[in-house]
C-alpha positions as CSV (number, residue, x, y, z in Angstrom):
1,M,109.7,66.4,123.6
2,A,109.1,69.7,125.5
3,K,112.4,71.1,124.2
4,I,111.6,70.0,120.6
5,Y,108.3,71.8,120.7
6,M,109.9,75.0,121.9
7,I,112.5,74.8,119.2
8,L,109.9,74.0,116.5
9,G,107.8,76.9,117.8
10,T,110.7,79.4,117.5
11,V,111.8,78.1,114.1
12,L,108.2,78.1,112.7
13,G,107.6,81.6,114.2
14,G,110.8,82.9,112.6
15,L,109.9,81.3,109.3
16,A,106.5,82.8,109.4
17,V,108.0,86.3,109.7
18,I,110.3,85.7,106.8
19,L,107.5,84.1,104.6
20,G,105.1,86.9,105.6
21,A,107.6,89.6,104.5
22,F,108.1,87.8,101.2
23,G,104.3,87.6,100.8
24,A,103.9,91.3,101.5
25,H,106.8,92.5,99.3
26,G,107.7,90.0,96.7
27,L,104.8,87.6,96.1
28,K,102.3,90.3,95.3
29,Q,104.4,91.2,92.2
30,L,104.1,87.6,90.9
31,V,100.5,86.5,91.6
32,P,97.0,87.8,91.8
33,P,95.7,89.4,95.1
34,E,93.6,86.3,96.0
35,T,96.7,84.1,95.8
36,V,98.5,86.5,98.1
37,S,95.6,86.4,100.5
38,S,95.6,82.6,100.6
39,Y,99.4,82.7,101.2
40,Q,99.0,85.2,104.0
41,T,96.4,82.9,105.6
42,G,99.0,80.1,105.7
43,V,101.5,82.5,107.3
44,Q,99.0,83.6,110.0
45,Y,98.0,80.0,110.9
46,Q,101.7,79.0,111.0
47,M,102.4,81.9,113.4
48,Y,99.4,81.0,115.6
49,H,100.5,77.4,115.9
50,A,104.2,78.4,116.5
51,F,103.0,80.2,119.6
52,A,100.8,77.2,120.5
53,L,103.9,74.9,120.2
54,L,105.9,77.2,122.5
55,L,103.1,77.0,125.1
56,I,102.8,73.2,124.7
57,G,106.6,72.9,125.2
58,I,106.5,75.0,128.4
59,L,103.5,73.1,129.8
60,A,105.0,69.7,128.8
61,E,108.1,70.6,130.7
62,R,106.1,71.1,133.9
63,T,103.8,68.1,133.5
64,A,104.5,64.6,134.6
65,N,102.3,62.9,132.0
66,A,102.4,65.0,128.9
67,S,101.1,62.5,126.4
68,F,98.1,64.5,125.3
69,L,100.3,67.6,125.0
70,N,102.7,65.7,122.9
71,Y,99.9,64.5,120.6
72,A,98.6,68.0,120.4
73,G,102.1,69.3,119.4
74,M,102.4,66.6,116.7
75,S,99.0,67.5,115.4
76,F,100.0,71.2,115.2
77,V,103.2,70.5,113.4
78,T,101.4,68.2,110.9
79,G,98.8,70.9,110.5
80,V,101.4,73.5,109.7
81,V,103.1,71.3,107.1
82,L,99.8,70.3,105.4
83,F,97.7,73.5,105.8
84,S,100.3,76.2,105.5
85,G,102.7,74.2,103.3
86,S,100.0,73.4,100.8
87,L,99.0,77.1,100.6
88,Y,102.7,78.1,100.1
89,L,103.1,75.4,97.4
90,M,100.0,76.5,95.5
91,A,101.2,80.1,95.6
92,S,104.6,79.1,94.4
93,L,103.1,77.0,91.5
94,K,101.0,79.9,90.5
95,A,104.0,82.3,90.6
96,V,105.8,80.1,88.1
97,N,102.7,79.5,86.0
98,K,102.6,75.8,86.7
99,V,99.5,73.8,87.0
100,G,99.1,72.3,90.5
101,I,99.2,68.7,91.3
102,S,95.8,67.2,90.6
103,G,93.8,67.1,93.9
104,M,96.4,69.1,95.8
105,G,93.7,71.4,97.1
106,I,92.4,68.6,99.4
107,I,95.6,68.8,101.4
108,T,94.7,72.2,102.9
109,P,91.5,71.1,104.7
110,I,93.2,68.0,106.0
111,G,95.8,70.2,107.5
112,G,93.0,72.2,109.1
113,L,91.6,69.1,110.6
114,F,95.0,68.4,112.2
115,F,94.8,71.9,113.7
116,I,91.4,71.2,115.1
117,L,92.5,67.8,116.4
118,G,95.5,69.5,118.1
119,W,93.3,72.0,119.9
120,C,91.0,69.2,121.0
121,L,93.9,67.3,122.4
122,F,95.3,70.4,124.0
123,L,91.9,70.9,125.7
124,I,92.0,67.3,127.0
125,A,95.6,67.7,128.3
126,L,94.5,70.8,130.2
127,A,91.4,69.2,131.6
128,K,93.5,66.2,132.8
129,R,96.0,68.5,134.7
């Protein structure tokens, strides 16, 4: 799993740079500033958690029992998909003047809860080392 987290961290980090560039240069021509701001929040949180996944991968490689690190990594990946992904989706729908899926806004805070869970699990993993 350690290698998978390092690969995911690098892929998510690279995608964050690409998505951030699009948000800074292309998206602002298509949607209002508050939508660009929400989109950029998704990019920032994706990048933070890409670095966290790299760290988890490095630590998991050096730890005999990395179960809490693995759970933390899974939580971070889930958080990126739900939190950042929902912000990207909402911005995309707004860019093409489509109404969002009813209740889609609840996905973002659920993703945030996965981020929090991941950090708690990361703390437990470090405390058990």
